[in-house]
Phi, psi and omega in degrees: 000162180274146183210149168265118192241126174287116192246336176186169184301125181070019178228128174232140187232131176266109191206167175288135176227153178297141177289150182291150175254122186291131170284179176300131177083012184247159177242163170256123176253126172275114187285121180250353178198135178211133181270152170273117187260152174309321175295331169296321182290321172307308179298322182294336182266355178085022189259007188229096181302340181281354181233079181276144177288155347288143185200140169274119178279184173094123172221003181260083190237151165224153178178206180237129179295125178245359177196137179099183174310146185070015180308128179092358181273144178275133189212152164254152198240114163287107187282353169281112178257122181232169188297319176084355189240335184288167171321309183295316181299308185295335173272001180089004179260052193296339181289350176260005180306124185289349180253011185295154178227154174231147168305134182085014175224132180312136001268021177260115168298143192277201192250357173287061192196165177292331186221145168235164166245139180199144182305139184300327181292348179274008186252136181235123179300138184248124179295160181297337186273001182251126177288155177294325175304327178274326178303321179292343176281004178295315173310289181300328177286338180284341175290329177283320181300315185300310181300318174301315184300309184300313180300314186297325182294341181256008185279150175252018180206168182284149177296334184286345174253010184263153173256121185245139181238115172255128181257117190102129179252017168292189189295323178287315179294315177300318178301317185290321182289334172285330177291325179294313177300321180287339182262003170118352182294142181248338186243101182227123174242131179256126178261120183223133191270334183270105190291339183295340180278336195307311184301322180286328181286322173300320181286332180297324188181171187276079184240149165270144173242133188222152177278159179295332181292319179291329180287321178299330182278353180275158182290152183304152163072047184248357187245135176285317180229130185239129176241118181269104175264020188238294175088040171248158183311318185289329180283326183293319186299316184290321182289318179290339170281322191280332189287143188276162173306134184082349183291185184226139164245135178246120183250115184253315188294153188228048174301308179208179194251344190229151168086164177113308188290139165273087188297316174310305185291328179289327178289308180298336189248009181043048187268128182272134181242131183234126173273128185231118176247119184049247194195162168268168173298329179293313176304316184297315182297322180296323179290320177302311186293326178293320173297308180302329181263001175094001188290348180257015181088187179295338180053042180250023187267339180287163178256127179258133177224164178281140184304318180300337173262013183303310180313314182287328174300323178297311176303316185294322178294306183306322183275358175080020183263005184249127188259335184290145174290349182207139167254128171253135181258136177245117185291000000 
């Protein structure tokens, strides 16, 4: 099969690779659409020791089952494969399974390829009226859906009454903003540095779009819920300043590991900080259902390219030549 293979930092090769062999309980899916994730970019830059070269990256996939149960069905793929037996899995928090595996992280090759092997229980059927390009967004959008659910559970008010700030207008931040709207929030602001993204963000939903400078010029503590979809020291600093006394910060982004939080202010103002990692199987299914019935909007903001042009797509993202919040590759 053809695949886009990460071979060394900033190097990708489109080449022939062996087709995956399914283990017991797995299906083979022919990939029809796969998104480029921020974690793929970290690996591409050589910043992720969990993804050593050579490796097929990509985990935001949708396609058609060609072998195994559900053969012939159109599906979107939950890329988290878990043990199903540990305390986390039994409680429904499979995303915290200590033995979890994910497509594009050893030992599982990823979805920048014609075929993937994945447990059958990780597949959600996609109705005919939903394109593969939209269906593959279930994975990144589920991250925001999960984060919003965790944040709302700690809230002392209804989302419909809350003033919400999402930091970052990439797919994770935009997904969180869309989830907030779908769950009843009416006042949602997205803070985004890349002005080229603004038209796509405005088209995606009824949000206010602001620069980080404008957010920084506001008085401290004016937002009830802050979601950091970037995860750098500067965005954590902005989040801990923006959250009101008794407010909630949900941290989804994985930009870097240290710095930024104003721990003194968060302690004195009793600001809740929640780390949100990926999603549970239920979050994934709910997100897919919200895509299918249109609650997350038209989802026409990604840019679609051919998998064989994937190396150029990575280069364009790094060099700031991409205005879309997401690039989707089609094998």
